[in-house]
VEXNULO-807131 format. One line per field, with one value per residue (C-alpha): residue in one letter; x, y, z. Coordinates in pm, whole numbers, plus 50000, padded with zeros to 5 digits. Example, Ala and Ser with C-alpha at 12.3 -4.5 7.8 and 13.67 -1.06 7.14 Angstrom:
! VEXNULO-807131
residuo <- c(a:s)
east <- c(51230:51367)
north <- c(49550:49894)
up <- c(50780:50714)
//
This chain:
! VEXNULO-807131
residuo <- c(m:m:r:s:m:f:s:a:i:t:g:l:k:n:h:q:t:m:m:d:v:i:g:n:n:i:a:n:v:n:t:v:g:f:k:k:s:r:v:t:f:q:d:a:l:y:q:t:i:k:g:a:s:s:a:q:g:n:r:g:g:t:n:p:m:q:v:g:l:g:m:t:i:a:a:i:d:t:i:h:t:p:s:s:l:e:a:t:g:n:m:t:d:l:a:i:e:g:d:g:f:f:v:l:s:d:g:q:n:y:y:y:t:r:a:g:n:f:g:f:d:e:q:g:n:l:v:n:t:a:n:g:l:k:v:l:g:w:q:n:t:q:s:k:t:p:q:n:i:s:p:i:q:i:q:k:g:i:m:m:p:a:k:a:t:s:y:v:r:f:a:k:n:l:n:a:a:d:p:d:g:t:q:y:d:i:p:f:k:v:y:d:s:l:g:k:v:h:n:f:t:i:t:f:v:k:d:s:t:v:d:l:i:n:g:n:g:w:r:y:s:i:s:y:g:g:s:t:i:h:s:g:t:l:v:f:d:n:n:g:n:l:s:g:s:g:n:i:s:i:v:l:p:n:l:s:f:d:i:d:f:s:s:i:t:q:f:a:k:e:t:t:v:d:l:s:y:q:d:g:y:p:a:g:t:l:l:g:i:s:i:d:s:k:g:v:i:t:g:v:f:d:n:g:q:i:m:e:l:a:q:v:a:l:a:v:f:d:n:p:a:g:l:i:k:a:g:g:n:t:y:m:a:s:n:n:s:g:q:v:q:i:g:i:a:g:t:g:g:r:g:t:i:s:p:g:a:l:e:m:s:n:v:d:l:a:e:e:f:t:r:m:i:i:t:q:r:g:f:q:a:n:s:r:i:i:t:v:s:d:e:m:l:q:e:l:v:n:i:k:r)
east <- c(50000:50109:50208:50026:49692:49744:49873:49558:49344:49498:49418:49056:49005:49163:48988:48665:48761:48837:48492:48338:48502:48390:48038:48033:48156:47887:47619:47714:47728:47448:47542:47594:47958:48072:48442:48531:48781:49057:49222:49589:49763:50114:50298:50317:50597:50852:51003:51375:51496:51851:52018:52234:52607:52884:53151:53453:53771:53690:53321:53055:52783:52441:52101:51863:51588:51252:50896:50616:50337:50063:49939:49771:49599:49845:49593:49232:49260:48988:49025:48934:48922:48661:48340:48080:47813:47440:47222:46927:46784:46767:46965:47073:47227:47600:47882:48257:48455:48809:48952:48780:48505:48203:48230:47943:47888:47662:47758:48055:48249:48340:48250:48357:48164:48152:47776:47609:47243:47160:46843:46699:46528:46241:46478:46647:46965:47138:47169:47248:46898:46995:47129:47055:47421:47458:47661:47935:48050:48038:47741:47768:47892:48172:48536:48618:48880:48888:48825:48500:48303:47958:47629:47472:47123:46894:46534:46243:46111:46417:46426:46692:46708:46638:46922:46893:46988:47321:47416:47220:47370:47219:47369:47324:47258:47097:47037:47267:47037:46734:46616:46613:46321:46312:46221:46257:46098:46244:46084:46306:46282:46506:46468:46515:46666:46331:46292:46017:46011:46037:45939:46144:46139:46434:46367:46623:46564:46783:46918:47205:47242:47397:47707:47746:48055:47940:47575:47619:47415:47116:46931:46801:46569:46482:46135:45996:45643:45548:45827:46164:46436:46744:46836:47154:47318:47511:47772:47927:48246:48266:48333:48001:48148:48034:48252:48315:48262:47894:47823:47567:47426:47062:46991:46637:46507:46588:46713:47040:47209:47455:47365:47626:47580:47931:47808:47571:47681:47559:47574:47355:47148:46814:46782:46811:46913:46779:46852:47126:47190:47079:47204:46900:46632:46339:46339:46301:46184:46379:46228:46488:46855:47127:47465:47778:48096:48261:47978:47844:47472:47312:46964:46724:46485:46157:46306:46518:46836:47067:47283:47539:47388:47648:47927:47984:48330:48543:48813:49115:49364:49721:49620:49246:49296:49381:49032:48813:48477:48210:47901:47631:47865:48087:48451:48642:49003:49262:49628:49735:49496:49690:49554:49227:49267:48938:48889:48704:48622:48864:49156:49441:49395:49024:48781:48488:48124:47861:47512:47210:47415:47538:47858:47794:47975:48318:48253:48328:48109:48328:48631:48441:48306:48658:48791:48505:48613:48977:48869:48650:48933:49175:48935:48876:49248:49311:49028:49192:49514:49323:49161:49493:49665:49388:49430:49804:49737:49487:49750:49987:49726:49665:50032:49958:49684)
north <- c(50000:50359:50594:50881:50711:50695:51054:51163:50975:51179:51493:51387:51299:51615:51846:51685:51784:52135:52154:52032:52322:52573:52435:52472:52831:52922:52744:52965:53294:53428:53249:53490:53515:53241:53227:53077:52795:52759:52445:52439:52150:52008:51752:51397:51137:51097:50780:50830:50668:50789:50970:51279:51247:51488:51621:51392:51470:51635:51542:51758:51640:51513:51593:51332:51189:51161:51093:51244:51028:51286:51550:51572:51832:52052:52232:52337:52675:52880:53245:53471:53800:54045:54106:54381:54436:54417:54642:54453:54698:54417:54533:54181:54111:54169:54194:54212:54483:54347:54024:53803:53552:53539:53266:53015:52715:52412:52368:52142:52279:52621:52716:53025:53210:53525:53490:53720:53636:53640:53673:53595:53264:53208:53210:53534:53367:53538:53259:53191:53179:52906:52641:52761:52781:53033:53349:53391:53709:53872:53969:54317:54184:53967:54066:54065:53793:53502:53257:53428:53415:53264:53259:53604:53614:53918:53851:54074:54288:54263:54520:54776:54822:55163:55383:55610:55973:56055:56375:56681:56979:57321:57548:57862:58217:58422:58781:59023:59312:59171:59381:59237:59005:58865:58498:58197:57859:57554:57211:56906:56529:56270:55892:55648:55299:55152:55409:55600:55968:56238:56596:56883:57259:57493:57864:58134:58482:58786:58932:59178:59165:58820:58994:59324:59424:59382:59290:58979:58739:58506:58292:57951:57707:57347:57217:56866:56761:57121:57169:57340:57080:57292:57654:57849:58133:58179:58454:58553:58746:59051:58826:58647:58321:58143:58189:57883:57515:57532:57174:57060:56724:56633:56338:56200:55856:55618:55909:56103:56306:56589:56919:57108:57484:57547:57585:57873:58220:58572:58804:59099:58889:58710:58430:58085:57877:57523:57158:57051:56695:56431:56073:55877:55707:55468:55103:55057:54796:54716:54877:54793:54740:54892:54751:54953:54887:54722:54471:54629:54558:54850:54836:55132:55139:55319:55519:55708:55523:55312:55026:54792:54444:54235:54244:54014:53852:53814:53557:53575:53311:53337:53119:53143:52939:52646:52635:52333:52403:52242:52326:52574:52867:52762:52666:52471:52510:52271:52185:52446:52731:52847:52908:53099:53455:53578:53942:54267:54397:54663:54533:54292:54297:54221:54408:54619:54516:54671:54617:54589:54436:54101:54015:53883:53594:53676:53459:53647:53498:53632:53461:53136:53122:53183:52901:52683:52735:52659:52345:52231:52272:52094:51801:51796:51795:51505:51308:51359:51211:50894:50883:50922:50669:50423:50477:50412:50090:49993:50047:49827:49548:49584:49508:49137:49130)
up <- c(50000:49939:50218:50045:50103:50478:50488:50305:50557:50841:50641:50596:50965:51100:50854:50972:51327:51208:51047:51374:51560:51296:51311:51689:51661:51410:51614:51911:51721:51943:52267:52556:52663:52421:52330:51992:51937:51678:51534:51437:51259:51270:51060:51192:51206:50926:50778:50728:50406:50439:50723:50699:50652:50745:50517:50472:50287:49957:49973:50129:50362:50249:50386:50525:50309:50484:50378:50585:50722:50731:50978:51314:51530:51718:51938:51974:52147:52311:52208:52503:52315:52452:52265:52241:52504:52447:52664:52813:53066:53323:53627:53726:53383:53422:53170:53231:53055:53061:53202:53453:53514:53741:54004:54027:54251:54280:54646:54569:54272:54144:53787:53598:53329:53120:53073:53326:53264:53635:53839:54181:54263:54505:54802:54702:54574:54283:54026:53664:53517:53269:53505:53860:53966:54250:54199:54460:54628:54968:55184:55338:55675:55531:55498:55128:55103:54854:55139:55242:54919:54951:54756:54733:54882:54888:54980:54890:55171:55394:55671:55752:56131:56276:56390:56692:56640:56802:56620:56505:56323:56259:55992:55782:55895:56173:56060:56247:56153:56336:56632:56984:57045:56689:56719:56490:56569:56390:56441:56396:56439:56596:56624:56910:56884:56770:56495:56674:56581:56849:56765:56905:56849:56880:56924:56848:56997:56921:57250:57235:57614:57574:57431:57620:57419:57057:57091:56875:57084:57057:57307:57217:57387:57299:57379:57377:57459:57535:57792:57763:57822:57747:57689:57627:57437:57114:57079:56744:56672:56446:56146:56190:56319:56632:56939:57154:57078:56987:57100:57358:57467:57516:57745:57790:57887:57598:57389:57383:57112:57055:56889:56688:56633:56493:56133:56218:56108:56186:55887:55800:55565:55586:55839:55682:55984:55968:56049:55806:55923:56170:56157:56277:56071:56117:56011:55636:55385:55069:54760:54495:54418:54201:54095:54021:53822:54123:54149:54469:54511:54694:54843:54834:55134:55191:55480:55227:55314:55097:55219:55063:55059:54874:54617:54320:54304:53991:53918:53687:53571:53444:53147:53077:52758:52987:53137:53063:52903:53121:52913:52998:52924:53215:53264:53526:53636:53495:53560:53304:53380:53683:54030:54050:54181:54326:54418:54361:54013:53892:54103:54035:53657:53680:53457:53567:53570:53345:53490:53262:52979:52849:52662:52312:52145:51999:51690:51365:51092:50811:50965:51023:50668:50534:50751:50629:50266:50357:50542:50255:50006:50236:50273:49899:49820:50058:49903:49563:49700:49791:49448:49263:49492:49420:49045:49074:49263:48996:48728:48927:48943:48569:48491:48543:48279)
//
């Protein structure tokens, strides 16, 4: 039998494999987060008919004579080039701009994916909507280390606990041109540890006798439940700034907080003094969430507050092409992918997260169709080798006739 026939057979088989890879790429042209594959060939073993010889005396050396025995597949590589993003408007759809993979788990193994078609299940777990694998990251109370990642869970209607008011600040201006006896009443609210609101009123009264030298003085009184619980004076310098510390403490049963007057000024301009800040709030119920480029999931509550609820983790590998495709748009680590490096988006070479978008497939149809033509011609040429070899063998058989 002729060696050419067996060489052509290797060409046929491996071009079939190449067509299989091209077909899989084209089939996944619209698969979210899909990364195309590429086949490369290499020549196979050689039969040495005559070895090389070195130069001797007046004769030069001779080259070896070898006949090739066909070709084989050198590699089937996964090409992890980034692709364009498709806006979906769904806040839980996430895309990675740059390097990195989302980390998923079935409770036993870690899986890695570029497909961020995520949503919440009936238990509030953030999952891949296609296969139910749970998305890993950090809850708001966890330290953000690779060892602490866990499934992200955010249930509807969760409550934010109330926070008692501990600090109140008044700011803006008291009119220096007001005559003595001018009064301003400002109601304000504070909250106890259960989130119950308590209504107070602070009254400012212009009284030049408070500052006998410059006349830049005001009296204030704080009332609660119809009774005055605290009173004092405010003195301003000739530049309109408050003299002294301007801080007082209010202590009541189950309620205590500090009041800061240091941001109040006294200029010859209309009075605008008001409550500028207080740090308490009632309990709140989750209304919705938002996700930023770091993967931080922030909750918006009906008490007007926002709070970090969780953060999505990203993983990178030294050799992402070494990952094993596990189906369902997921990968698993292999001996040649390198150790997984899990961390926060935007750090350590990891890309950023784009919420409300999905990464499209990186398959280029023009490239795949071109490769398809090349593969078809390669297969056709190898089949012709078999045909011609068969005709030569037929001629050899016909010599006997």
